[in-house]
C-alpha positions in Angstrom: 53.6 114.4 105.4 57.1 113.9 106.8 60.2 115.4 105.2 61.1 112.0 103.8 57.7 111.3 102.4 57.7 114.8 100.8 61.2 114.2 99.3 60.3 110.8 98.0 57.2 112.1 96.3 59.2 114.9 94.6 61.7 112.3 93.5 59.1 110.0 92.0 57.6 113.0 90.2 61.2 113.8 88.9 61.2 117.2 90.6 64.9 116.9 91.4 65.7 120.5 92.2 63.2 120.4 95.0 64.0 116.9 96.2 67.8 117.0 96.2 68.3 119.6 99.0 65.8 117.7 101.2 67.7 114.4 100.8 71.0 116.2 101.3 69.9 117.8 104.6 68.5 114.5 105.9 71.5 112.5 104.8 73.9 114.9 106.5 71.9 114.5 109.7 72.4 110.8 109.6 69.2 109.5 107.8 70.3 106.3 106.2 67.4 106.1 103.7 68.2 109.6 102.5 71.8 108.3 101.9 70.4 105.8 99.4 68.8 108.7 97.4 72.1 110.6 97.6 73.8 107.6 96.1 71.3 107.6 93.3 71.9 111.3 92.6 75.6 110.8 92.3 75.5 107.5 90.4 73.0 108.5 87.7 72.4 111.6 85.7 69.7 113.8 87.3 71.1 117.3 86.8 71.4 118.3 90.5 74.5 116.5 91.9 77.7 116.0 90.0 78.2 112.5 88.5 80.6 110.8 90.9 80.5 107.0 91.4 83.0 107.4 94.3 80.6 109.8 96.2 77.7 107.5 95.3 79.3 104.4 96.8 80.5 106.5 99.8 76.9 107.5 100.7 75.6 103.9 100.1 78.4 102.4 102.2 77.6 104.8 105.0 73.9 104.0 104.8 74.6 100.3 104.7 76.7 100.5 107.9 73.7 102.2 109.5 71.5 99.2 108.5 69.7 100.4 105.4 68.8 97.6 103.1 68.6 99.7 99.9 72.0 101.1 100.6 73.3 97.5 101.0 71.7 96.5 97.7 73.2 99.6 96.0 76.7 98.5 97.2 76.1 94.9 95.9 75.1 96.3 92.5 78.1 98.6 92.4 80.6 96.3 94.1 83.4 97.3 91.6 83.6 100.6 93.4 84.3 98.9 96.8 87.7 98.1 98.2 88.6 94.5 98.9 87.7 94.9 102.6 84.5 96.8 101.9 83.4 94.1 99.3 83.6 91.4 102.0 81.9 93.6 104.5 79.0 94.1 102.2 78.7 90.6 100.7 78.9 88.9 104.0 75.5 90.6 104.8 73.9 89.9 101.4 70.9 88.0 102.7 70.3 90.8 105.3 70.1 93.4 102.6 67.7 91.3 100.5 65.5 90.6 103.5 65.4 94.3 104.5 64.4 95.3 101.0 61.7 92.7 100.7 60.3 93.9 104.1 60.4 97.5 102.8 58.1 96.7 99.9 58.2 100.2 98.5 58.5 100.9 94.8 62.1 101.9 95.4 62.8 98.5 97.0 61.1 96.6 94.2 63.2 98.4 91.7 66.4 97.8 93.5 65.6 94.1 94.1 64.5 93.7 90.5 67.9 95.0 89.3 69.8 92.9 91.8 68.0 89.7 90.9 68.3 90.5 87.2 72.0 90.7 87.1 72.4 87.7 89.4 69.7 85.4 87.8 70.8 81.8 87.2 67.6 80.7 85.4 64.9 82.0 83.1 62.5 81.8 86.0 64.6 84.2 88.0 64.9 86.5 85.1 61.1 86.5 84.8 60.7 87.3 88.5 63.2 90.2 88.2 61.2 91.6 85.2 58.0 91.2 87.3 59.5 93.2 90.2 60.6 96.0 87.8 57.3 96.1 86.1 55.5 96.4 89.4 57.6 99.4 90.3 57.3 100.9 86.8 53.5 100.6 86.9 53.6 102.7 90.1 55.1 105.4 87.9 58.7 105.0 88.9 60.6 106.3 85.9 63.9 104.6 86.9 62.1 101.2 86.8 60.9 102.0 83.2 64.4 102.9 82.3 65.8 99.7 83.8 63.3 97.7 81.9 64.4 99.4 78.7 68.1 98.6 79.4 67.3 94.9 80.1 65.4 94.7 76.8 68.0 96.7 74.9 70.2 94.7 72.5 72.7 97.6 72.5 73.5 96.9 76.2 76.3 94.4 75.9 76.9 93.9 79.6 73.4 92.4 80.2 73.8 88.8 81.5 73.4 86.1 78.8 70.0 85.0 80.1 68.8 88.6 79.9 70.3 89.1 76.5 68.1 86.2 75.2 65.0 88.3 76.0 66.2 91.4 74.2 63.3 93.2 72.5 64.2 96.6 71.1 60.6 97.6 70.5 59.9 96.9 74.2 63.1 98.8 75.1 62.0 101.8 73.1 58.5 101.8 74.7 60.1 101.6 78.2 62.5 104.4 77.5 59.7 106.6 76.2 57.9 106.0 79.5 61.0 107.1 81.4 61.3 110.1 79.0 57.9 111.3 80.0 59.3 112.0 83.4 62.2 113.9 81.9 64.9 111.3 82.8 68.0 112.2 80.7 69.4 108.7 80.5 66.2 107.7 78.6 66.8 110.5 76.2 70.4 109.4 75.7 69.4 105.8 75.1 66.5 106.7 72.7 69.0 108.9 70.8 71.0 105.8 69.9 67.9 104.1 68.5 67.1 107.1 66.3 70.7 107.5 65.2 71.0 103.8 64.1 67.5 103.4 62.9 67.1 100.2 64.9 63.5 99.6 66.1 62.4 103.1 64.8 62.8 104.9 61.4 66.3 106.5 61.3 66.2 110.1 62.3 69.6 111.6 63.0 68.1 115.1 63.7 66.0 113.6 66.4 69.0 111.7 67.7 71.0 114.9 68.0 68.1 116.7 69.6 67.8 114.0 72.3 71.6 113.9 72.9 71.6 117.7 73.3 68.6 117.6 75.8 70.2 114.9 77.8 73.5 116.7 77.9 71.8 119.9 79.0 70.3 118.0 81.9 73.7 116.8 83.1 74.0 113.4 81.3 77.8 113.5 80.5 77.8 110.4 78.2 75.2 112.1 76.0 77.7 114.9 75.5 80.5 112.4 74.8 78.3 110.7 72.2 77.3 113.9 70.6 80.9 115.0 70.5 81.9 111.8 68.7 79.2 112.3 66.1 80.5 115.8 65.3 84.2 114.7 65.5 83.8 111.9 63.0 80.8 112.7 60.9 81.1 116.4 60.5 83.1 119.1 58.7 85.9 121.2 60.2 83.5 123.5 62.0 81.5 120.5 63.4 84.8 118.9 64.5 85.6 121.9 66.6 82.2 121.8 68.2 82.6 118.1 68.8 85.9 118.7 70.5 84.3 121.5 72.6 81.5 119.2 73.7 83.8 116.3 74.4 86.1 118.4 76.5 83.2 119.8 78.4 82.0 116.2 79.3 85.6 115.3 80.2 86.1 118.2 82.5 82.8 117.4 84.2 84.2 113.9 85.0 83.3 111.4 82.2 86.4 109.1 81.8 85.3 108.1 78.3 85.3 111.7 77.3 88.7 112.2 78.9 90.1 109.4 76.7 88.4 110.9 73.6 89.9 114.4 74.4 93.3 112.6 74.6 92.7 111.2 71.2 91.7 114.7 69.9 95.0 116.2 71.1 97.1 113.3 70.0 95.7 113.1 66.4 94.7 116.8 66.0 91.0 116.1 65.6 88.9 119.2 66.2 91.9 121.0 67.8 95.7 121.4 67.4 97.9 118.4 68.2 99.4 118.7 71.7 101.2 115.6 73.0 101.5 117.0 76.5 97.7 117.6 76.8 97.0 114.2 75.2 99.1 112.5 77.9 97.4 114.6 80.6 93.9 113.5 79.5 94.9 109.9 78.9 96.3 109.8 82.4 93.1 111.2 83.8 91.1 108.6 82.0 93.5 105.9 83.0 93.3 106.9 86.7 89.5 106.3 86.4 89.9 102.8 85.0 89.9 103.4 81.2 92.0 100.6 79.9 92.1 101.9 76.4 93.6 105.2 77.6 96.1 103.3 79.8 97.2 101.4 76.7 97.4 104.5 74.5 99.4 106.3 77.2 101.8 103.3 77.3 102.1 103.5 73.5 103.1 107.1 73.7 105.8 106.4 76.4 107.1 103.6 74.1 107.3 106.1 71.2 109.3 108.4 73.5 111.7 105.7 74.5 110.4 105.3 78.1 109.8 101.6 77.9 109.8 100.9 81.6 106.9 103.2 82.1 105.2 101.9 79.0 105.6 98.3 80.2 104.1 99.1 83.6 101.0 100.7 81.9 100.6 97.7 79.5 100.8 95.4 82.4 98.2 97.3 84.4 95.6 97.2 81.5 96.5 93.6 80.6 95.9 92.4 84.1 92.4 93.8 83.7 91.9 91.7 80.6 92.2 94.4 78.0 93.3 92.6 74.8 95.1 95.4 73.1 97.3 95.9 76.2 98.0 92.1 76.2 99.3 92.4 72.7 101.6 95.3 73.6 102.8 93.4 76.6 103.6 90.4 74.4 105.6 92.7 72.2 107.5 94.0 75.2 108.5 90.5 76.2 109.3 89.5 72.6 111.6 92.4 71.9 112.7 93.3 75.4 110.9 96.7 75.7 111.1 97.7 79.4 111.7 94.1 80.5 113.8 91.1 79.9 113.1 89.1 76.7 110.9 86.1 77.2 109.4 84.2 74.2 107.4 82.1 76.7 105.8 85.2 78.2 105.1 86.7 74.8 103.3 83.5 73.7 101.3 83.4 76.9 100.1 87.0 76.5 99.3 86.6 72.8 97.3 83.5 73.5 95.3 85.4 76.2 94.7 88.3 73.8 93.6 85.9 71.1 91.3 84.1 73.5 89.6 87.5 74.1 89.0 87.8 70.4 91.9 90.1 69.3 92.5 89.5 65.6 95.8 91.3 65.7 96.9 89.0 68.5 95.8 85.9 66.5 97.9 87.1 63.6 101.0 88.0 65.7 100.7 84.6 67.5 100.6 82.7 64.2 103.7 84.6 63.0 105.6 84.0 66.2 104.8 80.3 66.2 106.0 80.1 62.6 109.2 81.9 63.5 109.8 79.4 66.4 109.2 76.4 64.1 111.7 77.8 61.5 114.3 78.4 64.3 113.9 74.8 65.5 114.6 73.5 61.9 117.8 75.4 61.8 
């Protein structure tokens, strides 16, 4: 058995502590297939490598440039991590990556193809084909394929494509997550915990939910720690709130941008810890730097409170340009009242209309009031 065959066998058996150093050594020596597995380690929660989408896409991009089809598919699936130039570099070779993965024929290739086809499906037939590919990989005991199937059946997953959402079946999702859980995959623990906490598809059992969140967090799943922190911060007593803050900060300091924003909230509002505006701004900034639009907007609101409207305006603009409705509402207010920019009723209306189109009830109300004010002004 070659080193690669040995490493892949260990990976499939979810023996990550044994598999990771083998892949790391081969990847550092230029093995492009090992680079694909390094990307998986850094992108997902496996307890060996730190969660780092940047490192993940770095390995995948390097492997793709060496001609690895799975690395190419990984880049296509995580295109939001690519620069503009890298995006075109990868997408220009889309058919090549698909062809190489199809020729590969391994369970890893089937899983990657299944995910890619699922998120890009344009018909129910294509969705069914994607499910078939994932099921083939899952039935060959690939725990990630079971977890993928769970996510695509899971009604809680809001970013599933509309054609996939139509096939949501929470009972199937739970069964698939349980299959992935048998291997010890922490993401399956985290997702099952939501079902037990909400009582959707299973009898509600908050103790089991907390237990699963804890197990997943202990295995390196940062979002499980973030979720558990929120449960304690908002559903517990003062002692629980302190524990919730501790868990949330631990997840934040390990790199979860959602947790960073939540820590910012804790410091800003004094939830689970003492109020500290400086630290609130520090954590909001960290989350903002990693693309958390809610934190970018909250940071802008703080700068507005402090009278630094030019900085606030720039932050609102940044989040609004990424289609975050709350930031659009703030940006409209900046234009309406001249916070950090010249007054412009036209621009205020434009941004309120955009925010309203994205479903913001506050924006709809503000838009109605502004339109009524303009009508009154015209009468005078």
